[in-house]
C-alpha positions in Angstrom: 0.0 0.0 0.0 1.5 3.3 -1.1 1.4 6.2 1.4 -0.7 9.2 0.4 -0.4 12.8 1.7 -2.3 16.0 1.1 -0.5 19.4 1.1 0.0 22.8 -0.4 2.5 23.6 -3.2 5.1 26.1 -1.9 7.4 26.0 -5.0 7.1 25.2 -8.6 10.3 26.7 -9.9 12.0 23.5 -10.9 11.3 21.6 -14.1 8.8 18.8 -13.5 9.2 19.1 -9.7 7.2 20.8 -7.0 7.7 21.2 -3.3 4.7 20.3 -1.2 4.3 21.4 2.4 2.3 18.9 4.5 1.0 19.9 8.0 0.0 17.6 10.7 -1.3 18.1 14.3 0.0 15.7 16.9 -0.8 15.4 20.6 2.1 15.6 22.9 2.3 12.3 24.8 3.0 13.8 28.3 1.6 17.4 28.2 -1.5 16.6 26.0 -0.9 19.8 24.0 -1.7 19.9 20.2 1.6 20.5 18.3 1.5 21.6 14.7 4.4 20.3 12.6 5.1 20.6 8.9 7.2 18.7 6.4 8.3 19.5 2.9 8.3 16.8 0.2 9.7 17.0 -3.4 7.1 15.5 -5.8 7.3 14.7 -9.5 4.8 16.7 -11.7 5.4 15.5 -15.3 2.8 17.9 -16.8 3.7 20.9 -14.7 0.0 21.6 -14.0 0.4 22.3 -10.3 1.2 25.9 -9.2 2.1 27.7 -6.0 -0.8 27.6 -3.5 -2.6 24.5 -5.1 -3.8 21.8 -2.8 -2.5 18.5 -4.1 -2.5 14.8 -3.2 0.8 13.1 -3.6 1.7 9.4 -3.3 4.9 7.5 -2.5 6.9 6.1 -5.4 10.3 4.7 -6.2 13.3 7.2 -5.9 13.2 9.5 -8.9 16.2 11.6 -8.0 18.3 12.5 -5.0 15.3 14.1 -3.2 12.2 13.1 -5.1 10.3 10.1 -3.7 6.7 11.2 -4.4 4.4 11.7 -7.4 1.5 14.1 -7.9 -1.7 12.0 -7.9 -4.2 14.8 -8.4 -4.8 18.5 -7.9 -7.6 18.8 -5.4 -8.0 22.6 -5.5 -6.4 25.3 -7.7 -5.1 28.5 -6.0 -6.9 31.7 -6.8 -5.1 33.8 -9.3 
């Protein structure tokens, strides 16, 4: 089963590559406080359809380059121009 994540595109300056910021909220085990964390993933976008601010779904894939291990599965919501 491939992992799937949803996040916002923060950069589309590279050719066929986008940077996706995924946020998650975790509960601290001892202090029971909600902690917001974010991670950046490099994803393969062969058509170049995703732009900055778009909400995208990415899925895990084989290593495509030194940093890319994800592919764009779909664009959920386009950013307002």
